[in-house]
C-alpha positions, 0 to 999 in steps of 0.5 A: 444411609443418611446423607449426611452434612459433613464427611467422615473418614470412616462412613461405617462409624454412622449407625442409624439403627438401634443394636439389639442383641448383636443386631441393628435393628429398627423399632417394632413400630418402624416410627423414627425420629428427627435429629436436628443440629442445634447449629442451624436448627435443621434436621439432618438424620433420623433414627428409630424410635424404640419404645416399651414393645422392644424392651422385653427382646432387648433385656432377653437378649442381653441377659442371654449375653450376661450368662456367658460374659460374666464368665469370661477372665477379667484379663480377656474383658481388659484387653477388649476395653484397650482395643475399644480404647484404641479404635476409638482413639483412632476415630477420635476426629470422626466422633467429634464431628457427630458429637458436634453436630448432635449437641452443638459444642465446638469441634475443639470442645468435642475433641476434648471431650474424646480425650476426657472420655477415653481415660475411662476406657483405659482406666477401667481396663486396669480395674477389671483385674483388680476385683478381690474379694476377702478371707477372714478368721471370725470369733467363731472357731474352726471356720473361715469367711470369705467374700467374692465379687461378682457382676450384678447383671444387666445394667441399664444406662440412662444418659444425657445430651451434654457429653454423650461420649463421655457419660457412656464410657464412664458407665460402660467402662466400669460395667464391661469391666465388672462382667456385666452387659448394658443397654443404653438409652441415649438422649434424643439428641445424641443417638449416633455417637452412642451408636458408633461407639457400640460399632466399635465395641463390636470390632473391639471383640465384645460379644454379641448382646453385651452392649446395646443401644436403643435410641427413643424420641423425646415423646417415648423416652418417659415410657421406654425409660420406665420399662427398662427400669421395671423389666425384672431381668434389669439389675442396676440402673445408672441415670445422669440427668435432673434431679426431678426425673432422677426421683421418678427414676428411684422411685420406679426402680424402688418397686423392684429393689433395683441398684441405682447410681444417680448423678444428677442436677448441680447448683454449683458455687464458685467462691472467689476470695480477696487474697485469691489470683483473679487471673487464675480464678477468671481463666478456670472460670471461663472455661468452667462456665462457657464450656458447652454454652454453660451445659454441665451439671458441674459448671459454676451456677452462682459465682460469689466474689469477696467485696474487696475484689468484686469489681476488679474481677468482674472486669477481668471476667468481662474482658475475657468474655467479651473475647468469645466467638459464638457460631456453629460448632463446626466452624473452627474459629467458633469458641462457643456454640448454641445450646442443644435445645430451644428449651433452653433459650426459653429458660435462660431468658427467663432467668435474665429477666427475672434478674433485671426485675430484682435489680440485677444489671446486665453487664454483657448479653442477656438476650436470644441470638436465635433468628438473628441474622446468621444465627438460625440455630439455639444461640443466646449471648454470653451473659454476665449479670452483676448485683445478683441477689439469693432470691433471684431465680438464677440463684435457686434453679441450675441454669444450663445456659451461658448465663453468669451471675456474680454475688457479692460477700463479705465474709467467709462464713457468709459465703459458705452459708450462701453456698450451702443454701441449696438442696443440691450438693454435686460440686463447689469451686473455691479460689484463696491462697490462705491454707487454713482456709482451703482446709475449711472449705474443703470440710464445710462446703457441702458437695461431692466435689470439691474444686480447689483453686481449680474449676473443672476437676473430673477425671477417671482416676477421681471419684464423681458424685454428688450428695444431697439431692445431686444423687448418691453412687458414684462413678470413676475412681479407684475401687468405688465405681466398678463396685456399683456394677458388682454384688458381694456374696459372703460364704462361710466354712466350717473347717474339719475337726482334723484341720 
């Protein structure tokens, strides 16, 4: 057991091995990889580097478990989900500590992620018993047509590091409720939070092999992911991550015609109109943009502010941003932590430099803190740029860092056109008190999710997913999410002449 830089109330939660077929194991190569605390840049634990050689055993074990689990009564599956939910709640603070040391977010944000994520275990426990088929009297006489829903099989989840608890419970909650088994390949940055969830799933009563975890290094991730996707026993792949990698996953899965759910990148616009409640808009934007140092797929990437309130809104936003306290996530005074990887620092710096070259003004921040006294981790100043233009990198790329650009616009038509001028379509946000405009924007903005006078709207009861190059399929929500893990089987019955 690793010598951890923090104390857990329940030390059994920390798992530094893979879970395959109900057994905690190392990789066949015995290789391990380092996990770094983004808040200080230091290695604090290691995890097994699972690779392609480990895939066949994992899939066979998960498939064998599926043969029994698919027949488990839905109420029993629901009860296991509720017990898992209870155990996660009991260990909330420990899990939050692990998340903070893995991905850097402030401890209050990690605790908030747990509270948000638990909505999924609770929600899908209810959905387990509400899967229904149909019966229809067709046009042909003397017949009946039935449909039944059945779990698709072994599901593979490829998950990111920014919300390691929420992304797992949103996917696993639906899969386990449907009757599927699941193998999770966590991000190299966040293997231990997922391992802790797997440990608690065991304690909740899920049979061995139903929920498996295969950690891997950054270097081995592509090979392991491809092997998992190509294996003939894999029947469903769910991926959250960049559009570039999502396209590769879709291509690989297409060779085997495997069912995919893809929740990909975002370049989300945030529109503020002259008639908006500026205080409300700024407060929502603060939570949406600076949460996890800007590292969320649904964060506001392009902030469009109508000309009449541009200066005033900028002042309100700047004043609020100055109050942020940047530091290690474990420090309770911290309100914004580091970015999770050092790669993000370079991208943020490049976007700021490009904005300045193209006429943008850095109103606040703009520099790496990494390496300055007191900031050994991957820190970047919360940055506000005014005078942003659509030609800038920051308008065309997903930022995934604490850099905010403010764009000015004149008319609603212009704002909609510019907001939609992206290959992405994950989320859009707008603030206005004009009721007619509210309905127009809901219909005209090209995104899978629309925030109407609100920022983050993700919840277990709300279907989550994008359009265009932000992916396809839905997670969470009534009916739709659990169907992603099911097949529909049609039966046709010819009745006896004596009926």
